[in-house]
N, CA, C and O atoms as a printed pandas DataFrame, in Angstrom:
     atom_number atom_name residue_name chain_id  residue_number  x_coord  y_coord  z_coord
0              1         N          MET        A               1  194.280  188.508   68.414
1              2        CA          MET        A               1  195.255  187.894   67.824
2              3         C          MET        A               1  194.744  187.876   66.254
3              4         O          MET        A               1  193.521  187.856   66.115
4              5         N          VAL        A               2  195.401  187.879   65.281
5              6        CA          VAL        A               2  195.028  188.133   63.903
6              7         C          VAL        A               2  195.378  186.359   63.141
7              8         O          VAL        A               2  196.356  185.647   63.367
8              9         N          ARG        A               3  194.512  186.151   62.476
9             10        CA          ARG        A               3  194.547  184.884   61.835
10            11         C          ARG        A               3  195.064  185.290   60.596
11            12         O          ARG        A               3  195.046  186.435   60.144
12            13         N          LYS        A               4  195.573  184.181   60.021
13            14        CA          LYS        A               4  196.432  184.152   58.558
14            15         C          LYS        A               4  195.425  183.768   57.593
15            16         O          LYS        A               4  194.511  183.085   58.053
16            17         N          LYS        A               5  195.385  184.017   56.502
17            18        CA          LYS        A               5  194.742  183.474   55.420
18            19         C          LYS        A               5  195.553  182.023   55.095
19            20         O          LYS        A               5  196.751  181.856   55.320
20            21         N          ARG        A               6  194.609  180.972   54.495
21            22        CA          ARG        A               6  195.254  180.031   54.285
22            23         C          ARG        A               6  195.425  180.058   52.780
23            24         O          ARG        A               6  194.485  180.623   52.221
24            25         N          GLU        A               7  196.161  179.701   52.149
25            26        CA          GLU        A               7  196.597  179.725   50.579
26            27         C          GLU        A               7  195.910  178.488   50.126
27            28         O          GLU        A               7  195.194  178.541   49.127
28            29         N          GLY        A               8  196.014  177.774   50.548
29            30        CA          GLY        A               8  195.398  176.279   49.913
30            31         C          GLY        A               8  193.949  176.367   49.578
31            32         O          GLY        A               8  193.483  175.713   48.645
32            33         N          THR        A               9  193.237  177.147   50.302
33            34        CA          THR        A               9  191.656  177.197   49.814
34            35         C          THR        A               9  191.450  177.747   48.680
35            36         O          THR        A               9  190.436  177.543   48.011
36            37         N          LYS        A              10  192.593  178.661   48.275
37            38        CA          LYS        A              10  192.012  179.279   46.859
38            39         C          LYS        A              10  192.557  178.247   45.723
39            40         O          LYS        A              10  191.734  177.855   44.895
40            41         N          LYS        A              11  193.525  177.916   45.664
41            42        CA          LYS        A              11  193.746  176.927   45.056
42            43         C          LYS        A              11  192.965  175.455   44.824
43            44         O          LYS        A              11  193.085  174.840   43.765
44            45         N          ALA        A              12  192.341  175.081   45.683
45            46        CA          ALA        A              12  191.124  174.218   45.529
46            47         C          ALA        A              12  189.900  174.642   45.191
47            48         O          ALA        A              12  189.127  173.790   44.753
48            49         N          ILE        A              13  189.523  175.781   45.289
49            50        CA          ILE        A              13  188.248  176.614   44.724
50            51         C          ILE        A              13  188.564  176.601   43.144
51            52         O          ILE        A              13  187.776  176.071   42.361
52            53         N          SER        A              14  189.562  177.112   42.787
53            54        CA          SER        A              14  189.926  177.198   41.376
54            55         C          SER        A              14  190.000  175.969   40.538
55            56         O          SER        A              14  189.500  175.768   39.431
56            57         N          LYS        A              15  190.834  175.066   41.400
57            58        CA          LYS        A              15  190.549  173.654   40.437
58            59         C          LYS        A              15  189.059  173.106   40.439
59            60         O          LYS        A              15  188.589  172.642   39.400
60            61         N          ARG        A              16  188.373  173.158   41.528
61            62        CA          ARG        A              16  187.208  172.798   41.051
62            63         C          ARG        A              16  186.350  173.457   40.175
63            64         O          ARG        A              16  185.585  172.737   39.533
64            65         N          SER        A              17  186.293  174.799   39.981
65            66        CA          SER        A              17  185.471  175.671   39.171
66            67         C          SER        A              17  185.951  175.139   37.540
67            68         O          SER        A              17  185.188  175.158   36.575
68            69         N          LYS        A              18  187.124  174.759   37.514
69            70        CA          LYS        A              18  187.721  174.293   36.122
70            71         C          LYS        A              18  187.159  172.993   35.799
71            72         O          LYS        A              18  186.935  172.780   34.607
72            73         N          SER        A              19  186.916  172.170   36.566
73            74        CA          SER        A              19  186.459  170.908   36.440
74            75         C          SER        A              19  184.977  170.748   36.227
75            76         O          SER        A              19  184.533  169.718   35.720
76            77         N          VAL        A              20  184.070  171.913   36.666
77            78        CA          VAL        A              20  182.910  171.648   36.211
78            79         C          VAL        A              20  182.674  172.052   34.779
79            80         O          VAL        A              20  183.139  173.097   34.324
80            81         N          LYS        A              21  181.912  171.171   34.042
81            82        CA          LYS        A              21  181.421  170.957   32.897
82            83         C          LYS        A              21  179.824  171.792   32.289
83            84         O          LYS        A              21  178.844  171.665   33.023
84            85         N          ALA        A              22  179.697  172.433   31.246
85            86        CA          ALA        A              22  178.639  173.297   31.031
86            87         C          ALA        A              22  177.609  172.054   30.552
87            88         O          ALA        A              22  177.915  171.191   29.729
88            89         N          PRO        A              23  176.287  172.160   31.272
89            90        CA          PRO        A              23  175.318  171.487   30.997
90            91         C          PRO        A              23  175.200  170.820   29.297
91            92         O          PRO        A              23  175.580  171.652   28.473
92            93         N          ILE        A              24  174.858  169.821   28.839
93            94        CA          ILE        A              24  174.457  169.440   27.711
94            95         C          ILE        A              24  173.207  170.209   27.314
95            96         O          ILE        A              24  172.229  170.306   28.056
96            97         N          ARG        A              25  173.275  170.648   26.330
97            98        CA          ARG        A              25  171.954  171.359   25.930
98            99         C          ARG        A              25  171.016  170.173   25.163
99           100         O          ARG        A              25  171.548  169.236   24.568
100          101         N          LEU        A              26  169.606  170.335   25.256
101          102        CA          LEU        A              26  168.853  169.533   24.928
102          103         C          LEU        A              26  168.641  169.038   23.687
103          104         O          LEU        A              26  168.038  168.003   23.399
104          105         N          LYS        A              27  169.331  170.077   22.720
105          106        CA          LYS        A              27  169.451  169.525   21.158
106          107         C          LYS        A              27  170.412  168.501   20.790
107          108         O          LYS        A              27  170.319  167.660   19.896
108          109         N          GLU        A              28  171.458  168.728   21.719
109          110        CA          GLU        A              28  172.751  167.994   21.994
110          111         C          GLU        A              28  172.101  166.487   22.247
111          112         O          GLU        A              28  172.347  165.541   21.499
112          113         N          ARG        A              29  171.374  166.413   23.224
113          114        CA          ARG        A              29  170.815  164.977   23.928
114          115         C          ARG        A              29  170.224  164.567   22.707
115          116         O          ARG        A              29  170.657  163.551   22.162
116          117         N          ILE        A              30  169.312  165.202   22.209
117          118        CA          ILE        A              30  168.211  164.471   21.176
118          119         C          ILE        A              30  169.234  163.956   19.925
119          120         O          ILE        A              30  168.956  163.058   19.130
120          121         N          ASP        A              31  170.103  164.505   19.941
121          122        CA          ASP        A              31  171.061  164.244   18.510
122          123         C          ASP        A              31  171.796  163.128   18.950
123          124         O          ASP        A              31  171.955  162.264   18.087
124          125         N          LEU        A              32  172.328  162.891   20.148
125          126        CA          LEU        A              32  172.763  161.908   20.546
126          127         C          LEU        A              32  172.125  160.490   20.492
127          128         O          LEU        A              32  172.544  159.407   20.084
128          129         N          ALA        A              33  170.660  161.002   21.199
129          130        CA          ALA        A              33  169.554  159.644   21.511
130          131         C          ALA        A              33  169.476  159.204   19.733
131          132         O          ALA        A              33  169.641  158.048   19.343
132          133         N          TRP        A              34  169.214  160.301   18.875
133          134        CA          TRP        A              34  168.819  159.866   17.630
134          135         C          TRP        A              34  170.140  158.991   16.882
135          136         O          TRP        A              34  169.897  157.985   16.216
136          137         N          LYS        A              35  171.427  159.452   17.057
137          138        CA          LYS        A              35  172.169  158.521   16.416
138          139         C          LYS        A              35  172.420  157.234   17.251
139          140         O          LYS        A              35  172.714  156.258   16.560
140          141         N          ASN        A              36  172.369  157.046   18.465
141          142        CA          ASN        A              36  172.326  155.712   19.289
142          143         C          ASN        A              36  171.369  155.017   19.082
143          144         O          ASN        A              36  171.563  153.808   19.211
144          145         N          LEU        A              37  170.004  155.469   18.692
145          146        CA          LEU        A              37  168.668  154.730   18.097
146          147         C          LEU        A              37  169.120  153.860   16.833
147          148         O          LEU        A              37  169.010  152.640   16.709
148          149         N          VAL        A              38  169.731  154.903   15.800
149          150        CA          VAL        A              38  169.847  154.262   14.587
150          151         C          VAL        A              38  171.043  153.057   14.667
151          152         O          VAL        A              38  170.976  151.954   14.125
152          153         N          LEU        A              39  172.004  153.510   15.385
153          154        CA          LEU        A              39  172.832  152.584   15.411
154          155         C          LEU        A              39  172.507  151.387   15.862
155          156         O          LEU        A              39  172.550  150.380   15.155
156          157         N          PHE        A              40  172.105  151.401   17.249
157          158        CA          PHE        A              40  171.142  149.813   17.825
158          159         C          PHE        A              40  170.314  149.357   16.934
159          160         O          PHE        A              40  170.545  148.182   16.649
160          161         N          LEU        A              41  168.934  150.099   16.066
161          162        CA          LEU        A              41  168.330  149.404   15.319
162          163         C          LEU        A              41  169.168  148.718   14.117
163          164         O          LEU        A              41  168.837  147.632   13.643
164          165         N          ILE        A              42  170.189  149.396   13.710
165          166        CA          ILE        A              42  171.008  148.786   12.369
166          167         C          ILE        A              42  171.662  147.365   12.825
167          168         O          ILE        A              42  171.701  146.392   12.072
168          169         N          ILE        A              43  172.192  147.371   14.215
169          170        CA          ILE        A              43  172.816  146.283   14.751
170          171         C          ILE        A              43  171.604  145.452   15.494
171          172         O          ILE        A              43  171.747  144.325   15.969
172          173         N          SER        A              44  171.018  145.819   15.500
173          174        CA          SER        A              44  169.588  144.663   15.816
174          175         C          SER        A              44  169.343  143.693   14.654
175          176         O          SER        A              44  169.403  142.464   14.606
176          177         N          VAL        A              45  168.993  144.799   13.555
177          178        CA          VAL        A              45  168.330  144.035   12.474
178          179         C          VAL        A              45  169.478  143.019   11.841
179          180         O          VAL        A              45  169.176  141.831   11.727
180          181         N          LEU        A              46  170.623  143.415   11.481
181          182        CA          LEU        A              46  171.846  142.780   10.732
182          183         C          LEU        A              46  171.825  141.434   11.856
183          184         O          LEU        A              46  171.663  140.322   11.354
184          185         N          SER        A              47  171.954  141.513   13.058
185          186        CA          SER        A              47  171.844  140.396   13.990
186          187         C          SER        A              47  170.805  139.356   13.876
187          188         O          SER        A              47  170.836  138.150   14.120
188          189         N          LEU        A              48  169.646  140.328   13.336
189          190        CA          LEU        A              48  168.304  139.356   12.975
190          191         C          LEU        A              48  168.218  138.466   11.883
191          192         O          LEU        A              48  167.670  137.410   11.568
192          193         N          LEU        A              49  168.959  139.299   11.448
193          194        CA          LEU        A              49  169.187  138.816    9.578
194          195         C          LEU        A              49  170.220  137.390    9.862
195          196         O          LEU        A              49  169.920  136.263    9.468
196          197         N          PHE        A              50  171.552  137.750   10.672
197          198        CA          PHE        A              50  172.128  136.502   11.006
198          199         C          PHE        A              50  171.564  135.234   11.656
199          200         O          PHE        A              50  171.768  134.021   11.618
200          201         N          TYR        A              51  170.749  136.116   12.276
201          202        CA          TYR        A              51  170.146  134.594   13.487
202          203         C          TYR        A              51  169.023  133.672   12.166
203          204         O          TYR        A              51  168.663  132.504   12.309
204          205         N          ASN        A              52  168.660  134.543   10.980
205          206        CA          ASN        A              52  167.557  133.822   10.512
206          207         C          ASN        A              52  168.469  132.743    9.016
207          208         O          ASN        A              52  168.007  131.727    8.497
208          209         N          PHE        A              53  169.637  133.345    8.719
209          210        CA          PHE        A              53  170.125  132.995    8.102
210          211         C          PHE        A              53  171.571  131.820    8.485
211          212         O          PHE        A              53  172.218  131.221    7.625
212          213         N          SER        A              54  171.769  131.751    9.833
213          214        CA          SER        A              54  172.587  130.898   10.351
214          215         C          SER        A              54  172.480  129.586   10.332
215          216         O          SER        A              54  171.337  129.247   10.639
216          217         N          SER        A              55  173.251  128.615   10.082
217          218        CA          SER        A              55  172.870  127.061    9.953
218          219         C          SER        A              55  173.151  126.303   11.242
219          220         O          SER        A              55  172.574  125.271   11.586
220          221         N          THR        A              56  173.896  126.799   11.764
221          222        CA          THR        A              56  174.419  125.987   13.361
222          223         C          THR        A              56  173.875  126.525   14.261
223          224         O          THR        A              56  173.687  127.738   14.357
224          225         N          ASN        A              57  173.418  125.322   15.364
225          226        CA          ASN        A              57  172.848  125.958   16.827
226          227         C          ASN        A              57  173.364  126.973   17.187
227          228         O          ASN        A              57  172.740  128.031   17.106
228          229         N          LEU        A              58  174.752  126.918   17.725
229          230        CA          LEU        A              58  175.202  127.752   18.083
230          231         C          LEU        A              58  175.299  129.084   17.549
231          232         O          LEU        A              58  175.028  130.040   18.275
232          233         N          LEU        A              59  175.629  129.232   16.454
233          234        CA          LEU        A              59  175.603  130.814   15.930
234          235         C          LEU        A              59  173.964  131.130   15.887
235          236         O          LEU        A              59  173.720  132.318   15.676
236          237         N          LYS        A              60  173.093  130.481   16.011
237          238        CA          LYS        A              60  171.640  130.888   15.959
238          239         C          LYS        A              60  171.175  131.384   17.405
239          240         O          LYS        A              60  170.505  132.400   17.590
240          241         N          ASN        A              61  171.581  130.610   18.296
241          242        CA          ASN        A              61  171.582  130.968   19.332
242          243         C          ASN        A              61  172.025  132.470   20.025
243          244         O          ASN        A              61  171.469  133.325   20.714
244          245         N          PHE        A              62  173.397  132.252   19.400
245          246        CA          PHE        A              62  174.209  133.715   19.598
246          247         C          PHE        A              62  173.351  134.934   19.167
247          248         O          PHE        A              62  172.977  135.941   19.770
248          249         N          PHE        A              63  173.187  134.502   17.978
249          250        CA          PHE        A              63  172.638  135.890   17.064
250          251         C          PHE        A              63  171.561  136.231   17.691
251          252         O          PHE        A              63  171.466  137.348   18.199
252          253         N          GLY        A              64  170.469  135.221   17.762
253          254        CA          GLY        A              64  169.309  135.146   18.705
254          255         C          GLY        A              64  168.973  136.375   20.245
255          256         O          GLY        A              64  168.124  137.235   20.476
256          257         N          ILE        A              65  169.932  135.930   20.842
257          258        CA          ILE        A              65  170.489  136.568   22.097
258          259         C          ILE        A              65  170.725  138.104   22.074
259          260         O          ILE        A              65  170.218  139.016   22.727
260          261         N          VAL        A              66  171.795  138.074   20.969
261          262        CA          VAL        A              66  172.439  139.431   20.536
262          263         C          VAL        A              66  171.204  140.606   19.767
263          264         O          VAL        A              66  171.179  141.837   19.758
264          265         N          SER        A              67  170.432  139.751   19.276
265          266        CA          SER        A              67  169.133  140.215   18.493
266          267         C          SER        A              67  168.223  141.114   19.649
267          268         O          SER        A              67  168.002  142.324   19.681
268          269         N          ILE        A              68  167.819  140.092   20.518
269          270        CA          ILE        A              68  167.256  140.152   21.685
270          271         C          ILE        A              68  167.636  141.614   22.659
271          272         O          ILE        A              68  166.818  142.483   22.962
272          273         N          ILE        A              69  168.880  141.591   22.975
273          274        CA          ILE        A              69  169.471  142.486   23.577
274          275         C          ILE        A              69  169.497  144.161   23.069
275          276         O          ILE        A              69  169.258  145.255   23.580
276          277         N          PHE        A              70  169.931  143.638   21.775
277          278        CA          PHE        A              70  170.125  145.192   20.792
278          279         C          PHE        A              70  168.722  145.873   20.560
279          280         O          PHE        A              70  168.530  147.067   20.333
280          281         N          GLY        A              71  167.541  144.615   20.691
281          282        CA          GLY        A              71  166.543  145.476   20.498
282          283         C          GLY        A              71  165.844  145.942   21.419
283          284         O          GLY        A              71  164.954  146.770   21.225
284          285         N          PHE        A              72  166.217  145.377   22.764
285          286        CA          PHE        A              72  165.735  145.897   23.970
286          287         C          PHE        A              72  166.470  147.504   24.102
287          288         O          PHE        A              72  165.861  148.428   24.642
288          289         N          LEU        A              73  167.627  147.638   23.619
289          290        CA          LEU        A              73  168.703  148.973   23.741
290          291         C          LEU        A              73  167.922  149.746   22.764
291          292         O          LEU        A              73  167.748  150.923   23.080
292          293         N          THR        A              74  167.316  149.285   21.443
293          294        CA          THR        A              74  166.888  150.042   20.644
294          295         C          THR        A              74  165.353  150.824   21.259
295          296         O          THR        A              74  164.893  151.937   21.005
296          297         N          PHE        A              75  164.916  149.891   22.013
297          298        CA          PHE        A              75  163.341  150.350   22.364
298          299         C          PHE        A              75  163.738  151.459   23.635
299          300         O          PHE        A              75  162.997  152.406   23.898
300          301         N          ALA        A              76  164.899  151.215   24.304
301          302        CA          ALA        A              76  165.023  152.159   25.369
302          303         C          ALA        A              76  165.535  153.441   24.706
303          304         O          ALA        A              76  165.192  154.548   25.123
304          305         N          PHE        A              77  166.379  153.269   23.644
305          306        CA          PHE        A              77  166.528  154.782   23.208
306          307         C          PHE        A              77  165.483  155.587   22.405
307          308         O          PHE        A              77  165.506  156.759   22.030
308          309         N          LEU        A              78  164.456  154.501   22.234
309          310        CA          LEU        A              78  163.368  155.237   21.259
310          311         C          LEU        A              78  162.352  155.928   22.400
311          312         O          LEU        A              78  161.780  156.969   22.078
312          313         N          ILE        A              79  162.127  155.368   23.709
313          314        CA          ILE        A              79  161.725  155.962   24.610
314          315         C          ILE        A              79  162.391  157.313   25.049
315          316         O          ILE        A              79  161.640  158.270   25.240
316          317         N          THR        A              80  163.775  157.468   25.229
317          318        CA          THR        A              80  164.304  158.226   25.449
318          319         C          THR        A              80  163.977  159.717   24.825
319          320         O          THR        A              80  163.787  160.834   25.306
320          321         N          LEU        A              81  164.020  158.997   23.145
321          322        CA          LEU        A              81  163.929  160.139   22.182
322          323         C          LEU        A              81  162.354  160.658   22.421
323          324         O          LEU        A              81  162.044  161.845   22.308
324          325         N          VAL        A              82  161.616  159.837   22.690
325          326        CA          VAL        A              82  160.348  160.489   22.735
326          327         C          VAL        A              82  159.930  161.602   24.145
327          328         O          VAL        A              82  159.269  162.637   24.064
328          329         N          VAL        A              83  160.433  161.114   25.160
329          330        CA          VAL        A              83  160.572  161.682   26.135
330          331         C          VAL        A              83  161.295  163.081   25.934
331          332         O          VAL        A              83  160.776  164.148   26.261
332          333         N          LEU        A              84  162.301  162.982   25.475
333          334        CA          LEU        A              84  163.037  164.207   24.799
334          335         C          LEU        A              84  162.472  165.510   24.091
335          336         O          LEU        A              84  162.657  166.709   24.299
336          337         N          PHE        A              85  161.596  164.699   23.036
337          338        CA          PHE        A              85  160.806  165.371   22.212
338          339         C          PHE        A              85  159.819  166.118   22.991
339          340         O          PHE        A              85  159.517  167.263   22.653
340          341         N          ILE        A              86  159.223  165.476   24.149
341          342        CA          ILE        A              86  157.936  165.711   25.027
342          343         C          ILE        A              86  158.597  167.226   25.914
343          344         O          ILE        A              86  157.899  168.162   26.304
344          345         N          LEU        A              87  160.019  167.108   26.054
345          346        CA          LEU        A              87  160.626  168.184   26.892
346          347         C          LEU        A              87  160.738  169.194   26.027
347          348         O          LEU        A              87  160.459  170.329   26.412
348          349         N          LYS        A              88  161.148  168.971   24.758
349          350        CA          LYS        A              88  161.641  170.071   23.950
350          351         C          LYS        A              88  160.153  170.900   23.426
351          352         O          LYS        A              88  160.134  172.015   22.904
352          353         N          LYS        A              89  159.165  170.190   23.666
353          354        CA          LYS        A              89  157.465  170.907   23.471
354          355         C          LYS        A              89  156.966  171.272   24.247
355          356         O          LYS        A              89  156.000  171.999   24.014
356          357         N          SER        A              90  157.371  170.947   25.721
357          358        CA          SER        A              90  156.906  171.735   26.696
358          359         C          SER        A              90  157.316  172.732   27.155
359          360         O          SER        A              90  156.653  173.492   27.862
360          361         N          ARG        A              91  158.965  172.953   26.686
361          362        CA          ARG        A              91  159.629  174.462   26.846
362          363         C          ARG        A              91  159.137  175.408   26.346
363          364         O          ARG        A              91  159.118  176.493   26.927
364          365         N          LYS        A              92  158.572  175.203   25.034
365          366        CA          LYS        A              92  158.200  176.198   23.892
366          367         C          LYS        A              92  156.496  176.599   24.442
367          368         O          LYS        A              92  155.807  177.387   23.794
């Protein structure tokens, strides 16, 4: 007996191939990490300034916590940027 071909498999394969995105280049990753590092550094410094110049305890505590959180995020993006630069240098 001859088996019939299924038409549904071709459609599923074509939908999967369209949804796959091209990998992000290393230069784009470095640019993204650099932009995020600068953004979180600015936010961290601003919240630290607000922490120093706020008068009430509630605002002082809030800006202190926000400054610590964004400081850690800035440090994380700094580590990411260093790792990406090492990857860039090792490829050459």
